[in-house]
Residue, then its C-alpha position, 0 to 999 in steps of 0.5 A: m338168068q334172062a332179064k327179058e323172060y323176067i320183065s314182069e318180075i323185074i317190074a314188080r320188084l321195082e314197084q314194091t321198092y319205089g312205089i310209083p315215084q313222083h319226080g316233079n315232072k309236069e303236067d303242061p307240056l311247055d312247062e315238062l319240056i323246060y323241065i326236062k331240058l334243065s335236068q339234063q346232066t344236073n342233079s336235082p336239087k340244081f334243075r329244080s331251083m333253076y326251074e323255079a327261078l326260071q318260072c318266077r322270072y318269066p310267068g307263063w314263059h313269056g318274054l323267054e324268047k326276047a330274055s338276054l343271053k346275059d340274064l339267062e345264064a345267070l340264072l342258069r348258072p348254079g346247074g352249069l352248062a349256062q352258055q349252052r342251056a341259055r341258048y336252046l331255051k331261048d331258041i325253043a321258045a322263040q321257035i314256039v311263039k313264032d309257030c303258035g304265037q304264043p308260048d304254049l304246046s297245050w294244043l299238043r293234046d288235040v292232035s295226034p301223037p305222031d304230029a305232036l312228036t314231029y313237032l317237037l323234034s322239030l325244036p332246037g335241041i330236042g331229041l328222042k327222050t325229051a319229047y317222049c318225056v313230053g309225051m308220056y308225062a304230059l300227054g298220057w302217051e304209053v312211051l318209054p323214055v330212055d334216059v341215062h338212068v334207065q339205059r345204065i340199068s337196062e344195059r346191066l340187066g341185058l335188056l339193051p346192047p350197048s352202043l345203039s342210036d336212041k331211036k334203037k334204044h327206044l324201040l327195043l325196050e318198047e318191044i320188051i315192055q308192055p304199054d301199061k308198064r312203061y311209065s312205071y318201068h321209066v320212074t322206078c329206074v329213075s329212083h333206082g339210078r339215083a340210089v343203087c344203079r349208080k356209075v358205081p354200083r351199089c349191088h348189095i342193096c340192089c332189089i333186082r341183082d338176081f335179074c342182072a347180067f352185070w351182077a353175074a359177071c362181076g360176082e359178089g362183093e361191093a369192094q370188087l365192084t368198086q375196084e373192077w368198075k368204073g363208069g360201067k365199064k370193066v377195068r382190066k388189071 
């Protein structure tokens, strides 16, 4: 069964299982940019608490560009990668203040999506997925950010071949999924990836496994999946 041919049914089942979930994302573009940067390679409770601590320390993000790396690292240490995150956040804030005179990206709503995307991608450490998240959550674009959950699920379904560039992943999925369902696919994949389609998957409770190339290749049985698959790759015996 080719998942591409049944993408509407796949999305409908994900919506039936998870609704249209909220993941704490922000309506303000700069809030969302920082929120997404903090979410990378960190679990939800940790990055949300880091976001709240940063927002409390730097209301409206004023002064973030002048913050000492030592202070930022202390706030970011609970989520790991503190030095890297501190440098990126400080550099991003400094670039925005230099360009705009203040820590504010609300003006992105008044320019064309291509111009807004170009600016976001010009910021230090910002890639296509982060820029698309800002566009989708805060600017209302009908784009499809491909994060780790969307990628893993799409590859297992057979919608994406492995080892594509970030640009090709986004382009290919946007060819498959119609604009008004991209938001839904993204947010439900995040929920499904956290709860079910993990690195070691819980296929026995998956609502879309009958469309899944990964499941078809493995055969039935969670024990077999757990033993034979690690990190999404089959271990040859």
